[in-house]
C-alpha positions as CSV (number, residue, x, y, z in Angstrom):
1,X,1.8,8.7,5.0
2,X,-1.2,10.2,2.9
3,X,-4.4,10.9,4.6
4,X,-7.7,9.4,3.3
5,X,-10.7,11.5,3.2
6,X,-14.1,11.8,1.6
7,X,-15.4,14.2,-1.1
8,X,-17.6,16.0,1.5
9,X,-14.5,16.3,3.9
10,X,-12.3,17.6,1.4
11,X,-14.6,20.6,0.6
12,X,-14.9,21.3,4.3
13,X,-11.2,21.3,4.3
14,X,-11.1,23.6,1.4
15,X,-13.7,26.0,2.9
16,X,-12.2,26.2,6.4
17,X,-8.5,27.0,4.9
18,X,-10.1,29.7,2.7
19,X,-11.8,31.1,5.6
20,X,-8.4,31.4,7.6
21,X,-6.8,33.0,4.8
22,X,-5.5,30.3,2.2
23,X,-7.7,31.5,-0.7
24,X,-8.8,28.9,-3.2
25,X,-6.9,30.5,-5.7
26,X,-3.7,30.1,-3.6
27,X,-4.6,26.5,-3.3
28,X,-5.1,25.8,-7.0
29,X,-1.6,27.5,-7.6
30,X,0.0,25.2,-4.9
31,X,-1.9,22.2,-6.6
32,X,-0.9,22.9,-10.1
33,X,2.7,24.1,-9.3
34,X,3.0,20.9,-7.1
35,X,1.9,18.7,-9.7
36,X,4.1,20.4,-12.3
37,X,7.1,20.0,-10.0
38,X,6.5,16.3,-9.5
39,X,6.1,15.9,-13.3
40,X,9.5,17.6,-14.3
41,X,11.3,16.0,-11.3
42,X,10.1,12.6,-12.4
43,X,11.0,13.1,-16.1
44,X,13.4,15.5,-15.7
45,X,15.7,14.6,-18.5
46,X,13.4,12.4,-20.9
47,X,14.0,11.9,-24.5
48,X,11.1,13.8,-25.3
49,X,9.0,16.1,-23.3
50,X,5.8,16.9,-25.0
51,X,2.8,16.9,-22.9
52,X,-1.0,17.4,-24.1
53,X,-3.1,18.7,-21.1
54,X,-7.1,17.8,-21.4
55,X,-8.5,20.7,-19.5
56,X,-12.1,21.1,-18.0
57,X,-14.1,23.7,-17.0
58,X,-13.6,23.5,-13.2
59,X,-11.1,23.6,-10.6
60,X,-9.5,20.4,-11.9
61,X,-9.1,22.2,-15.4
62,X,-7.7,25.1,-13.4
63,X,-4.7,22.9,-11.8
64,X,-4.1,21.4,-15.1
65,X,-3.5,24.9,-16.7
66,X,-1.3,25.9,-13.7
67,X,0.9,22.6,-14.1
68,X,1.1,23.2,-17.9
69,X,2.4,27.0,-17.5
70,X,4.8,25.2,-14.8
71,X,6.2,22.9,-17.5
72,X,6.2,25.5,-20.3
73,X,8.5,27.8,-18.4
74,X,10.7,24.9,-17.8
75,X,11.1,24.2,-21.4
76,X,8.5,21.6,-21.9
77,X,6.5,21.7,-24.9
78,X,2.9,21.9,-23.8
79,X,-0.5,21.9,-25.4
80,X,-3.7,22.5,-23.9
81,X,-7.1,20.9,-24.9
82,X,-9.9,22.8,-23.9
83,X,-12.6,19.9,-23.5
84,X,-15.0,22.7,-22.0
85,X,-15.0,26.5,-22.7
86,X,-12.9,28.6,-20.5
87,X,-13.1,32.6,-20.6
88,X,-10.4,33.7,-23.0
89,X,-9.6,36.5,-20.4
90,X,-9.4,34.2,-17.3
91,X,-6.0,35.0,-15.6
92,X,-5.1,31.0,-15.6
93,X,-5.8,30.9,-19.3
94,X,-3.8,34.2,-20.1
95,X,-0.7,33.2,-18.1
96,X,-0.4,30.2,-19.8
97,X,-0.6,31.5,-23.4
98,X,2.1,34.1,-22.1
99,X,4.2,31.5,-21.2
100,X,4.3,30.2,-24.5
101,X,1.5,27.3,-24.4
102,X,-0.8,26.7,-27.1
103,X,-4.5,26.4,-26.7
104,X,-7.0,24.0,-28.9
105,X,-10.7,24.2,-28.1
106,X,-13.0,21.3,-28.4
107,X,-15.7,23.8,-29.9
108,X,-13.1,24.3,-33.1
109,X,-12.7,20.5,-33.4
110,X,-16.0,18.8,-33.8
111,X,-14.4,15.9,-35.6
112,X,-11.7,15.2,-33.3
113,X,-9.2,15.5,-35.9
114,X,-7.0,17.9,-34.2
115,X,-7.0,16.1,-30.8
116,X,-5.8,12.9,-32.8
117,X,-2.8,14.5,-33.9
118,X,-2.2,16.0,-30.6
119,X,-2.1,12.7,-29.0
120,X,-0.1,11.0,-31.6
121,X,2.4,13.6,-31.5
122,X,2.8,13.7,-27.4
123,X,4.7,11.7,-24.9
124,X,2.4,12.4,-21.9
125,X,-1.4,13.5,-21.5
126,X,-2.2,15.0,-18.3
127,X,-5.9,14.4,-17.3
128,X,-7.4,17.5,-15.8
129,X,-11.1,17.1,-17.4
130,X,-13.1,16.2,-14.2
131,X,-12.3,16.3,-10.4
132,X,-13.9,15.1,-7.3
133,X,-17.5,16.5,-7.9
134,X,-18.9,14.6,-10.7
135,X,-21.9,12.5,-11.1
136,X,-22.1,9.6,-12.8
137,X,-22.9,8.4,-15.6
138,X,-20.9,11.3,-17.6
139,X,-22.6,13.4,-20.2
140,X,-21.7,16.0,-22.5
141,X,-18.3,16.8,-24.1
142,X,-16.5,15.1,-21.4
143,X,-18.3,12.0,-22.2
144,X,-17.3,12.4,-26.0
145,X,-14.0,13.1,-25.5
146,X,-13.1,10.5,-23.0
147,X,-14.9,7.8,-24.9
148,X,-12.8,8.7,-28.2
149,X,-9.7,8.3,-26.1
150,X,-10.9,5.1,-24.8
151,X,-11.3,3.7,-28.3
152,X,-7.8,4.6,-29.1
153,X,-5.4,1.9,-30.0
154,X,-2.6,3.7,-27.4
155,X,-2.3,6.6,-25.5
156,X,0.6,8.2,-24.1
157,X,1.7,8.1,-20.4
158,X,-1.4,9.5,-18.6
159,X,-1.1,11.7,-15.6
160,X,-4.4,12.2,-13.8
161,X,-4.8,15.2,-11.6
162,X,-6.4,14.4,-8.3
163,X,-8.4,11.5,-9.7
164,X,-8.8,9.9,-13.2
165,X,-11.9,11.6,-15.0
166,X,-14.9,9.4,-14.7
167,X,-14.4,7.7,-11.6
168,X,-16.3,8.5,-8.2
169,X,-14.3,9.6,-5.6
170,X,-16.3,8.7,-2.8
171,X,-18.0,5.2,-4.0
172,X,-15.1,4.0,-6.3
173,X,-17.6,3.7,-9.0
174,X,-16.1,4.4,-12.7
175,X,-18.0,5.3,-15.7
176,X,-17.4,3.1,-19.0
177,X,-15.8,6.0,-20.3
178,X,-13.4,6.6,-17.8
179,X,-9.4,6.2,-19.0
180,X,-6.7,4.4,-17.1
181,X,-3.9,6.7,-15.6
182,X,-0.3,5.5,-15.3
183,X,0.1,7.8,-12.4
184,X,-2.5,9.8,-10.3
185,X,-1.4,13.1,-8.5
186,X,-3.8,13.7,-5.5
187,X,-4.4,16.9,-3.9
188,X,-3.9,17.4,-0.3
189,X,-5.2,13.8,0.5
190,X,-6.4,10.6,-1.0
191,X,-9.9,10.4,-1.7
192,X,-11.5,7.4,-0.3
193,X,-13.0,6.1,-3.7
194,X,-9.7,5.9,-5.4
195,X,-8.9,3.0,-3.0
196,X,-12.0,1.1,-4.1
197,X,-12.8,-1.1,-6.8
198,X,-13.2,-0.6,-9.8
199,X,-11.8,3.2,-9.2
200,X,-8.4,1.9,-8.1
201,X,-7.9,-0.1,-11.3
202,X,-7.7,3.2,-13.2
203,X,-5.3,5.2,-10.7
204,X,-1.6,3.8,-11.7
205,X,0.8,5.0,-9.4
206,X,-0.1,7.4,-6.6
207,X,1.5,10.3,-5.3
208,X,0.0,13.3,-3.2
209,X,0.7,17.2,-3.6
210,X,0.6,19.3,-0.5
211,X,-1.6,22.5,-1.2
212,X,-0.9,24.3,2.1
213,X,-3.6,22.8,4.3
214,X,-2.8,23.5,7.8
215,X,-2.7,20.0,10.1
216,X,-4.7,21.9,12.7
217,X,-7.7,22.3,10.6
218,X,-11.0,21.2,12.4
219,X,-12.1,19.5,9.3
220,X,-9.5,16.9,9.6
221,X,-11.5,15.4,12.2
222,X,-10.0,12.2,13.8
223,X,-7.8,12.1,10.8
224,X,-7.4,8.3,11.4
225,X,-7.3,6.6,7.7
226,X,-3.8,6.9,5.8
227,X,-2.6,5.6,2.7
228,X,1.2,4.1,2.9
229,X,3.6,5.6,0.7
230,X,7.2,5.3,0.2
231,X,8.7,8.5,2.3
232,X,6.9,7.0,5.2
233,X,8.7,3.6,4.9
234,X,11.9,5.3,4.2
235,X,11.6,7.4,7.1
236,X,11.0,4.5,9.5
237,X,13.6,2.0,8.5
238,X,15.9,1.2,11.1
239,X,19.5,2.8,11.1
240,X,22.4,0.3,10.7
241,X,25.2,1.8,12.6
242,X,28.8,1.2,10.9
243,X,29.9,-0.5,14.2
244,X,26.7,-2.7,14.6
245,X,27.0,-6.4,15.3
246,X,24.3,-9.0,14.9
247,X,22.7,-8.3,18.3
248,X,22.4,-4.7,17.4
249,X,19.4,-5.8,14.9
250,X,17.7,-8.5,17.3
251,X,16.9,-12.1,17.2
252,X,13.7,-13.4,15.5
253,X,12.4,-16.8,16.8
254,X,10.1,-18.6,14.3
255,X,8.1,-21.3,14.9
256,X,7.2,-22.3,11.5
257,X,7.3,-25.3,9.4
258,X,5.7,-29.3,9.5
259,X,6.3,-32.3,7.7
260,X,3.7,-31.3,5.1
261,X,4.7,-27.5,4.7
262,X,8.6,-27.5,5.2
263,X,8.9,-24.5,2.7
264,X,7.2,-21.9,5.2
265,X,10.3,-22.0,7.5
266,X,12.3,-21.1,4.8
267,X,10.4,-18.4,3.2
268,X,9.8,-16.8,6.7
269,X,13.4,-17.1,7.7
270,X,14.8,-15.5,4.7
271,X,12.3,-12.7,4.8
272,X,13.3,-11.8,8.3
273,X,16.9,-11.8,7.5
274,X,16.2,-9.6,4.1
275,X,14.2,-7.0,6.5
276,X,17.6,-6.8,8.4
277,X,17.4,-9.0,11.3
278,X,20.7,-9.8,13.0
279,X,19.9,-13.7,13.9
280,X,17.0,-15.9,13.1
281,X,16.3,-19.0,15.0
282,X,13.8,-21.6,13.3
283,X,11.8,-23.6,15.9
284,X,10.6,-26.7,14.0
285,X,10.8,-30.4,13.9
286,X,13.9,-32.3,12.5
287,X,12.2,-33.1,9.3
288,X,12.1,-29.6,8.4
289,X,15.7,-28.9,9.5
290,X,16.9,-31.3,7.0
291,X,14.9,-29.8,4.3
292,X,15.8,-26.2,4.9
293,X,19.0,-26.0,6.6
294,X,20.7,-26.3,3.3
295,X,19.0,-23.6,1.5
296,X,18.9,-21.0,4.6
297,X,22.4,-21.9,6.1
298,X,22.3,-18.5,8.2
299,X,19.3,-19.8,10.3
300,X,20.0,-21.4,13.8
301,X,17.5,-24.1,14.9
302,X,15.8,-25.2,18.1
303,X,14.5,-28.6,17.4
304,X,10.8,-29.8,18.3
305,X,9.4,-33.4,18.9
306,X,7.5,-34.6,16.2
307,X,3.8,-36.0,17.3
308,X,2.1,-37.5,14.6
309,X,1.3,-34.7,12.0
310,X,2.0,-32.4,14.3
311,X,4.8,-31.5,16.9
312,X,5.2,-30.8,20.9
313,X,7.9,-29.1,23.0
314,X,10.9,-31.3,23.8
315,X,11.1,-31.2,27.7
316,X,14.6,-31.6,27.4
317,X,15.0,-28.0,26.3
318,X,14.0,-25.0,28.5
319,X,11.1,-23.2,26.4
320,X,11.7,-20.2,28.5
321,X,15.5,-19.9,27.9
322,X,14.7,-20.2,24.1
323,X,11.8,-17.5,24.2
324,X,14.1,-15.0,26.5
325,X,16.7,-14.5,23.7
326,X,14.0,-13.5,21.2
327,X,13.5,-9.9,20.1
328,X,10.3,-11.0,18.1
329,X,8.4,-14.0,17.7
330,X,6.4,-15.3,14.5
331,X,4.1,-18.4,15.3
332,X,2.1,-20.3,12.8
333,X,3.2,-20.7,9.1
334,X,3.0,-24.2,7.7
335,X,2.2,-25.7,11.0
336,X,-0.8,-27.6,10.3
337,X,-3.6,-27.9,12.7
338,X,-2.9,-31.2,14.6
339,X,-4.3,-31.8,18.1
340,X,-0.5,-31.8,19.3
341,X,0.3,-28.5,17.6
342,X,-3.2,-26.8,19.1
343,X,-1.9,-28.1,22.5
344,X,1.7,-26.6,21.7
345,X,0.2,-23.2,21.0
346,X,-1.7,-22.7,24.3
347,X,1.5,-23.9,26.2
348,X,3.6,-21.4,24.0
349,X,1.1,-18.2,24.7
350,X,1.5,-19.2,28.4
351,X,5.3,-19.1,28.4
352,X,5.4,-15.8,26.0
353,X,3.3,-13.9,28.8
354,X,6.2,-14.5,31.3
355,X,9.0,-12.6,29.0
356,X,9.3,-9.2,30.2
357,X,7.6,-6.5,27.9
358,X,10.7,-4.4,27.8
359,X,12.5,-7.4,26.0
360,X,10.0,-8.5,23.4
361,X,9.0,-5.9,20.9
362,X,5.8,-8.3,19.7
363,X,4.4,-11.5,18.5
364,X,3.2,-12.1,14.9
365,X,0.6,-14.9,14.6
366,X,0.0,-16.0,10.9
367,X,-1.5,-18.9,8.9
368,X,-2.1,-22.1,11.0
369,X,-1.6,-20.1,14.0
370,X,-4.7,-18.1,13.2
371,X,-6.7,-21.2,12.4
372,X,-5.7,-22.8,15.7
373,X,-6.8,-19.5,17.5
374,X,-10.1,-19.8,15.6
375,X,-10.7,-23.4,17.3
376,X,-9.6,-21.8,20.6
377,X,-11.3,-18.4,20.7
378,X,-11.0,-17.6,24.2
379,X,-7.3,-17.2,23.3
380,X,-8.1,-14.1,21.1
381,X,-9.1,-12.4,24.4
382,X,-5.9,-13.0,26.1
383,X,-3.2,-12.3,23.2
384,X,0.5,-11.6,24.0
385,X,1.7,-8.3,24.2
386,X,2.2,-6.6,20.8
387,X,0.4,-9.1,19.1
388,X,0.1,-8.8,15.1
389,X,-2.6,-11.0,13.7
390,X,-1.9,-11.3,9.4
391,X,-5.3,-13.3,8.4
392,X,-6.6,-13.1,4.8
393,X,-10.2,-13.1,4.2
394,X,-10.9,-17.0,4.4
395,X,-8.8,-16.8,7.9
396,X,-10.6,-13.6,9.1
397,X,-14.0,-15.4,8.5
398,X,-12.8,-18.5,10.6
399,X,-11.7,-16.0,13.4
400,X,-15.0,-14.1,13.4
401,X,-17.6,-16.2,12.3
402,X,-18.6,-13.7,9.5
403,X,-18.7,-14.7,5.7
404,X,-16.0,-13.9,3.4
405,X,-18.5,-11.9,1.5
406,X,-19.5,-9.8,4.5
407,X,-15.6,-9.2,5.2
408,X,-14.7,-8.0,1.8
409,X,-17.9,-5.8,1.8
410,X,-16.4,-3.6,4.2
411,X,-12.8,-4.8,5.0
412,X,-11.9,-1.1,6.9
413,X,-14.7,-1.5,9.1
414,X,-14.0,-5.2,10.0
415,X,-10.2,-4.9,10.5
416,X,-10.8,-1.7,12.8
417,X,-13.5,-3.4,14.9
418,X,-11.6,-6.6,15.5
419,X,-8.7,-4.8,16.3
420,X,-10.2,-2.7,18.9
421,X,-12.1,-6.0,20.3
422,X,-8.9,-8.2,20.6
423,X,-6.5,-5.2,21.6
424,X,-4.2,-6.1,18.7
425,X,-3.1,-5.0,15.2
426,X,-4.4,-6.7,12.5
427,X,-3.2,-7.0,8.7
428,X,-6.2,-8.0,6.7
429,X,-4.3,-9.2,3.6
430,X,-5.5,-9.1,0.0
431,X,-6.1,-6.4,-2.7
432,X,-5.4,-3.2,-0.8
433,X,-4.4,-4.7,2.2
434,X,-5.7,-2.7,5.5
435,X,-3.8,-2.6,8.9
436,X,-5.7,-1.6,11.8
437,X,-4.5,-1.0,15.4
438,X,-6.9,-0.9,18.6
439,X,-7.1,2.9,18.7
440,X,-9.0,3.0,15.5
441,X,-6.2,4.0,13.3
442,X,-6.2,2.5,9.6
443,X,-3.4,2.4,7.1
444,X,-4.2,1.0,3.5
445,X,-1.7,-0.4,1.2
446,X,-2.3,0.7,-2.4
447,X,-1.2,-2.3,-4.2
448,X,-3.6,-5.0,-5.8
449,X,-1.9,-7.5,-7.9
450,X,-2.4,-11.2,-8.8
451,X,1.3,-11.5,-8.5
452,X,0.8,-11.8,-4.7
453,X,-1.6,-14.5,-5.0
454,X,0.6,-17.4,-4.7
455,X,1.3,-20.0,-1.7
456,X,4.0,-18.7,0.1
457,X,3.4,-15.1,-0.5
458,X,2.0,-14.5,3.2
459,X,5.1,-16.5,4.7
460,X,7.3,-13.8,3.1
461,X,5.3,-10.9,4.3
462,X,5.1,-12.6,7.9
463,X,8.9,-13.0,7.7
464,X,9.6,-9.3,6.7
465,X,7.2,-8.1,9.5
466,X,8.9,-10.1,12.4
467,X,12.3,-9.2,11.0
468,X,11.3,-5.3,11.2
469,X,10.3,-5.9,14.9
470,X,13.3,-7.5,15.9
471,X,14.7,-4.4,15.1
472,X,12.8,-2.4,17.4
473,X,10.3,-1.2,15.1
474,X,6.6,-0.8,17.1
475,X,4.2,-3.6,15.7
476,X,1.7,-1.3,14.0
477,X,4.6,0.8,12.2
478,X,6.3,-2.8,11.3
479,X,3.0,-3.9,9.9
480,X,2.4,-1.1,7.5
481,X,6.2,-1.1,6.5
482,X,6.1,-4.7,5.9
483,X,3.0,-4.8,4.2
484,X,4.1,-2.1,1.6
485,X,7.5,-3.6,1.0
486,X,5.7,-6.8,0.3
487,X,3.4,-5.2,-2.3
488,X,6.0,-3.3,-4.1
489,X,8.4,-6.4,-4.0
490,X,5.2,-8.2,-5.7
491,X,4.8,-5.5,-8.4
492,X,8.9,-5.7,-9.0
493,X,8.8,-9.4,-9.3
494,X,6.0,-9.2,-11.8
495,X,7.8,-6.6,-14.0
496,X,10.9,-9.0,-13.9
497,X,9.0,-12.0,-14.9
498,X,6.8,-10.4,-17.6
499,X,3.7,-12.1,-16.4
500,X,1.8,-12.2,-12.8
501,X,1.1,-16.1,-13.5
502,X,4.9,-16.5,-13.4
503,X,5.6,-14.9,-10.0
504,X,6.6,-17.3,-7.4
505,X,7.1,-16.6,-3.4
506,X,10.6,-16.9,-4.1
507,X,10.5,-14.0,-6.6
508,X,8.9,-11.7,-4.5
509,X,11.7,-12.4,-1.6
510,X,14.5,-11.7,-4.3
511,X,12.9,-8.5,-5.2
512,X,13.3,-7.1,-1.7
513,X,17.0,-5.8,-1.6
514,X,15.8,-3.7,-4.9
515,X,12.9,-2.3,-2.8
516,X,15.0,-1.3,0.0
517,X,17.4,0.2,-2.1
518,X,15.1,2.4,-3.9
519,X,14.2,3.8,-0.7
520,X,17.3,5.6,-0.1
């Protein structure tokens, strides 16, 4: 996972590293070469590999020159456009020119005609104009050049170094001249402003370069905020031994669906199976079984008694026996909030607490399970072991008594506060989903797309989460992994459909296999 830091913290880290022998020049070489390598690896065999670097006067521009030199030595055609003057005798400049790269200074291109020509003949645009130390609004040549680029009909594929030029890396503000990147390569850690709006709208895909900072630097502090990324998910995916049987991958027990919302059972059940669970048992009413069994024949069933618009346990069946077979449990999707259902939830909590902790990985409480909890706040102080709550902002408002506006103003702090208060992991869903645990650790998911703003999308996430937990993944890790997979599946479904408005919850489910495949 990528660490998240403030600009001040990043400066302190670099200063401490420099004092311990990793000098600023070394960090710049590591940053530029690391970025160059990532670009070369990602576009190793492109039809065209012409890259134009926009080079500023500071460290960000230095990173760009090092990256361009790296690519030039690997047979790319590179050009550096000096947005601000750099000393012709500077080592970074002379090394770049010696490698075969070409320089075009802004001071000799007052009408920007050379920049236009370079843009039109480049496949990639490397943004190294401004780094983390800027103050908005932009002024001077940087503002002139960026505004010019902003007005162009089409730009090449844009790669930003550390941050897109024109965004505030602490507050997340963005200048009107800031151009959007297709890909941002952060140095050493993700700056906190990039994971705030409107800056996040400018960063595109996100990756990180290790510039050599030791993990034991004091300036890291508690180091408890992270950004989830691909390799962190890949290394946590449960192994699937060749001699495995369905019991190897655990049993998921899902309490979902009602007469009004039968689809929730299907979406959660399939999500759990696609996450790798060995067996999924759906506990619901006969009406839901009749609707869902034909579209999810892999599920087994535990039937509940219908009571009005809710349901109750059938005393002819041992609830404790049913619960004891579960490796993980999901409660609430599509339940409704009928009085009989509320009574059932209280009984369920009592019974779950009788299960030995070593048997049960955890319990996910979602949707109407959360709404019922908000009506019985005493239950929040006594949640089952390994619980994960998965509210969106509206559900979180009902649980906490805060307004949606108060929650959205500081999602990180709200999630962290209530995870500690309730001694549970919380997945606060929405654009840039936040996951917090009772220790104060916080992970953000770098995804925001209206493709996920669809009925049933949360059911898919809950199913993925409980499916991972059934395989022995710890609750907090499972929450981070499921939220990342869900976000990536939403983006993939968006690309497949061609428009965010056309993505259904089933499309997100259907994208999960490719998301898993690409983790290998």
